[in-house]
Structures are given as C-alpha cells and as structure tokens.
C-alpha positions as CSV (number, residue, x, y, z in Angstrom):
1,M,-6.0,32.4,-37.1
2,P,-6.2,33.4,-33.4
3,G,-6.1,37.1,-32.5
4,I,-3.1,39.0,-30.7
5,K,-6.1,39.1,-27.5
6,E,-6.2,35.3,-27.6
7,I,-2.6,34.6,-27.6
8,R,-1.9,36.8,-24.6
9,T,-5.0,35.3,-23.0
10,K,-3.4,31.7,-24.1
11,I,0.1,32.5,-22.6
12,K,-1.1,34.0,-19.6
13,S,-3.2,30.7,-18.9
14,V,-0.3,28.7,-19.9
15,Q,1.5,31.0,-17.1
16,N,-0.4,30.8,-14.5
17,T,-0.9,26.7,-14.7
18,R,3.2,27.0,-14.5
19,K,2.7,28.8,-11.4
20,I,0.2,26.6,-9.6
21,T,2.6,23.4,-10.8
22,K,5.3,25.0,-9.3
23,A,3.3,25.2,-6.1
24,M,1.9,21.9,-5.9
25,E,5.7,20.4,-6.8
26,M,7.3,22.4,-3.8
27,V,4.4,21.4,-1.6
28,A,5.0,17.3,-2.4
29,A,8.5,18.1,-1.2
30,S,7.5,19.2,1.4
31,K,5.7,16.3,2.5
32,M,8.4,14.2,0.9
33,R,10.9,15.5,3.4
34,K,8.8,15.4,6.2
35,A,8.3,11.5,5.6
36,Q,11.7,10.9,5.1
37,E,12.7,12.6,7.9
38,R,9.9,10.5,9.8
39,M,11.3,7.3,8.2
40,R,15.0,7.9,9.4
41,T,14.0,8.6,12.9
42,A,12.0,5.3,13.0
43,R,15.2,3.2,11.6
44,P,16.8,2.4,15.7
45,Y,13.5,1.6,16.6
46,A,12.8,-0.8,13.5
47,A,16.4,-2.3,13.7
48,K,16.0,-3.0,17.3
49,V,12.5,-4.5,17.0
50,R,14.3,-7.1,14.3
51,N,16.8,-7.5,17.0
52,I,14.6,-8.7,19.7
53,A,12.5,-10.8,17.2
54,A,16.0,-12.4,16.5
55,H,17.0,-13.4,19.4
56,M,13.6,-14.1,20.7
57,A,13.4,-17.0,17.5
58,Q,16.6,-18.5,19.0
59,A,16.0,-18.7,22.1
60,N,13.6,-21.8,21.7
61,P,14.6,-23.2,18.2
62,D,12.3,-26.6,18.7
63,Y,9.3,-24.8,19.4
64,E,6.7,-24.6,16.2
65,H,3.3,-22.3,17.1
66,A,0.6,-23.9,15.9
67,Y,-0.5,-21.2,13.6
68,L,2.6,-21.6,11.7
69,A,2.4,-25.1,11.3
70,K,1.8,-26.6,7.7
71,R,-1.6,-28.6,7.5
72,D,-3.3,-30.1,4.9
73,D,-6.5,-30.4,6.1
74,I,-7.5,-27.2,6.1
75,K,-11.5,-26.6,6.0
76,A,-11.5,-22.6,6.7
77,A,-9.6,-19.9,6.1
78,G,-9.7,-16.5,7.1
79,L,-8.6,-13.5,4.6
80,I,-7.9,-10.2,5.5
81,V,-7.5,-7.6,2.1
82,V,-5.7,-4.4,3.2
83,T,-5.5,-1.7,0.6
84,T,-5.7,1.9,0.4
85,D,-8.1,4.6,0.7
86,K,-6.9,7.2,-1.6
87,G,-5.9,6.9,-5.0
88,L,-2.3,8.1,-6.9
89,C,-0.5,4.8,-6.1
90,G,-0.1,3.1,-8.9
91,A,-1.3,-0.5,-9.9
92,L,-0.6,-0.9,-5.6
93,N,-4.7,-1.5,-5.6
94,T,-5.1,-3.1,-8.3
95,N,-2.1,-6.1,-7.9
96,I,-3.7,-6.3,-4.5
97,L,-7.2,-7.0,-5.5
98,R,-5.7,-9.4,-8.0
99,A,-3.3,-11.5,-5.5
100,V,-6.5,-11.7,-3.7
101,L,-8.9,-13.6,-6.3
102,N,-5.6,-15.6,-7.1
103,R,-6.5,-16.7,-3.6
104,L,-9.9,-17.4,-3.3
105,K,-9.8,-19.0,-7.0
106,D,-7.3,-21.6,-5.5
107,A,-8.6,-22.0,-2.2
108,E,-12.3,-22.7,-3.9
109,A,-10.2,-25.4,-6.4
110,K,-8.9,-27.4,-2.9
111,G,-12.5,-26.9,-1.2
112,V,-11.6,-24.5,1.2
113,K,-14.6,-22.0,2.4
114,V,-13.0,-18.6,2.8
115,Q,-14.1,-15.5,4.9
116,T,-13.2,-12.0,3.8
117,T,-12.6,-9.0,6.0
118,A,-12.0,-5.6,3.9
119,L,-9.4,-2.8,5.7
120,A,-10.2,0.6,3.7
121,T,-12.4,1.7,1.1
122,R,-11.1,0.1,-1.9
123,A,-11.0,-3.3,-0.1
124,W,-14.9,-2.2,0.6
125,A,-15.6,-1.7,-2.9
126,F,-14.1,-4.6,-4.4
C-alpha cells in the first residue's frame, strides 16, 4: 500500500499534467480561431475565382483542351504525390498513398509507364 508521500506526489503529478493539457488546449483553440478567420476572409476571393472560372467555362463550350480529352492510347503518364510533412492528420497520408498504389497497379495492368514526383516528406519517404 503506497504511503501518504507517494499519494501526494502522484496527485501533484496529475495536477501538473492537467495544467499542461489545459495550456495546450488553449493554444490549439487560438490556432483554430486564427485559421478559421483566415478561411472566412478568403471566402469572397474564392467565390470570385469560382465565378470567373464558371464564366470562362461558358464562354466557348465547343472548345476542348487537349489535356482534358479522353484517350485510349496512353503510353506514359505522370503522377504527382502530395502528402503532409507532419503527422497528426489521421489516416490522410495512408489513404493518399493507398490511392497512389492503386493507380500505379491500374497503370501497370494497362501497360502505361508512370513517372512519379513526390511533394512533402511522407510522399518522398514512401
């Protein structure tokens, strides 16, 4: 059975951990508020960009860009893999890399040569 001193030490340790956790929570909340504010200020810009893109798309509906045309005779393709640099993003990196593997398998089955480029450390390590 632990003595009084050990119990007091344990209580003090738990209280210190609680203080640290509370401070980290406050910092995270502050960062979240700042990110949300930046997002709110960017909304008008994003809406304007969408309007301009929609207007341009309707300007000449008969035009079809060569990069957007569907083709059956593909011999080579490029794949840009973009992941995060840091963790704590759930299964995002795992899902991205799983999708990349599926694309590579599909391309290999069709006989398409794929060249990949990695952006961010997780993609590079993969």
